[in-house]
N, C-alpha and C positions, 0 to 999 in steps of 0.2 A: 580811777573813776568810780564814784558811789553807784551803787544801783538802788533805785526808788522804784517802790510800787506805788500807783496813784490809783487812789478810789475816789470814784465820783458820784455820791448820793444823788439819786434822781427820783426818788421813789415817792416823794411826798405829795401831798394834795392839792397844794398851792391854793387855798381857799380864798387868800385876800386878793388873786389877781383880777378877779372879777369878769369873768367871761366862759364860757363852756369850754374852749380849748384850752388843753393843759399848759402851766407855763413853760414846761421846758420845749415845747414844740413850738411856742411864739417865734414870731420871725426878729431877728437883730440884722439890721442891714440885707434883709434877703436870705438869710439862712437861721437854721432852729439855733435856740440859745444853747442848748446843750452841747450841739457840735461845735460851736463857737468855743466853748469852755474846754472841750476835749483837746482843741487844737491848740491849746496853750502848752500841752505836755507830750503829745505824741512823737513830736520830732526832735525831742532834747536827747542828747547822747547819755544822760545820767538817768534816766526813766527807763525801767526794764518791763514794766508791766502798766498798763492802764486798764482798770475796771469800772465800768458804767453798771451802776445799781439802778433797777426799773422796778417800779410796782406789778405785781402779776396781771392786774387790768391793763397795763401797757404794755406788757411785754411783747405780745403779738405784733401791736403794732410797729414797734420800734423796730424787731425781726423784718417783717414785711417792707417798711417805708426806708428802713436807714441800713439795715444787713450789710448791703454792699459797702456803704460808706465806712460804716464800723471794722467790716472786714478787712478793708483796703488799708484802714488808720491802725491796725493790730490790735482794735480793742476788745475785750472780753465782757461779755453780757453776763450779768447775775443777777438773779430774782431777789429783790427786797422784801422787806417784812412792813408789820404795820406803825411801827417807830422809827426814826432815822437809826436808835440802837441796834436793832434789829438787822435793819440793811447794813451796816458797817460791820456787824460782826459777820452777816452770811459773806460779806466780801473777803474780810480777815482770813477767812477757811479756805479762800483758793488764791491767795498772795503766793508768788513764786519762794521756794525754798531759798534762793540766792539773792531776795531783795533785804537790804541792810535798812533801809529807812521806809517806811509808809506814811505816805501825805494822803491828807483827806481833805477834798476841794468840792464846795458847792457847784452843782450843776448849772446853777443860774448866776453865778460871778465869775463872769466872761472878760472881766477888764483888767484881771490881774498883769503886772507887766513882766517880762524877763527879770527884769533888776532885782523888783521883789521875792520873786520866786527863788532866783538866785540866792538871795541873802537868806531867806529862812529855811532852806535847804542846808546851806553851810552852816546856819546856826543849830539846827537840829543834829547834825553830824557831831558839832562839838559837845553839845550839852546833854543830847539824849530825847530833847522837847523843845519845841519852839512853835510860836503862831505868828502870823501877821496880826496886827492890831493897829487902829487909828485912835490916836487922842482925842477926847471929847473937845468941841470947840465953843458950843454954847453954853448959855446959861442953863443950870440942870435944876428942876423943882420938884420935890417928892410931893405928890398930890394925895389927899384925903378920899375915901370913898365917896364923899360928898360932892368931890370935884374942886374943892378948896386947896389952895396950896399951903402944906405942912412946913415944909421948909427948903430953902434955898442950899442945896449940897455943893460944896467946893468941887471944882472939875480938876484939881490938880490930882497927878497920879490916876486920873480915870480914862481906861481904854475902851474902845469897844473891838470886841473880838472879830477876826476875820478869818478867812483861809486862803490859802492853805494851813492847816496846822499838820505839822511833821514830825513824827516820834520815830526812835529806834524801833527795831521791830518787836524786841524784847518787852520794851517798855508799854507801848500800845496793846499786846497781846496779854499781858498781866491784868492791864487794866480792864480788859474786856472778859478776861476769864475770871476777874474777884469783883462784880458789881456791887453797888451798894444796895441794901435793901430796900430802900424807896430810891426811885429816878427822880422824884420830885427834885426841880432845881437845877438839873444835871441837862444843860441845854445845848452843850457841846463836847466834842471828845476831849478838849484839853480840860474840862472839868472832872471827868473821869480819870483823867491821869494824876490831876491834882491831888484826889482823894485816895490815893495810893502813896503819896507822900512824895512823888517826884517832883521836883520844881520845873518850871514850864515858863521857858524864855520868850521874851515879848521881841519882836522885830517890828519896827515902827513903818507904818504905811499910811496911807491918806484916804479921804472919802472917795478918789476916784476908782477903789477896788470894791465898787458897790455889789451888792447882791441885789438881783432883782426881784421885787416883792409883789408890785403893783405895775398896770400899765404906762402909768407915769415914767417908772423906773426905765421902761426900754427907749424912752425919749433922751433921759440923760445918758444911757449908757450909748446911744449911736451918738451923741456930741461928743462924749469922751473919747470914743474909738476914731471919729473922723478928725479930732483936734491932735492926735499924735503921727508922729511921721509914718510914713509906708513902713510896715512890717516886712520882716524877710520873708521870701518866697518860701511857700508851704509844699507839700508834696502834690504835685500834678495830679488833679484826679480826671479820669477818663469819662466820655460823655454818657456813658451809662449811669455814674456815681452823680454827677451833676445834674441828670434828671430825676433824681432821686429826690433831690433838695427843693 
């Protein structure tokens, strides 16, 4: 059985969400998005550790409102930094010594299925680095600064990166220990690994593994989850934990 540490970065500001409430606290079918996301991993036999990374500004609220839930789920809370890079690096420092793989998954990507998680975990175990990604479906336009179309870009072999992004522990540790001089253009963890020269495999996913960015995405996520067969039972929560939601 593989031993996998899962890092859930949730320290972002969520500025495009469009309301005062932080995106991670917004409800998806009655429960906070980040808890929905954590549930994808906490009951897996191959996951040995789950780390939730939150901003300093949200740390006290998370502990006060959801500490009982997170303790029951066995989730460790970690304080993040200003940028995603800083948050993941902080979490990597507390990954268990016996973890063989490290998976990094967006806190606001709650619709990943067991099947795609299984597939990307298995691929990373074979190759050392693998991510979920969805092939682009629409017609892609490159646009000038003036707002006019420069070119229509062929979409063949173009994919949108998703999470989980999964790496052998030494591979992701090396990438974070030797960051590029400039972080410009580094938009995900796979990009850091690519720059070390280690190949990163793609495991094909689809648009239903969406990342919630705007309020409209919650409506779509609700529709996706309701269209799926009933999930296998999760760990039973007591009345106190249910009240915290």
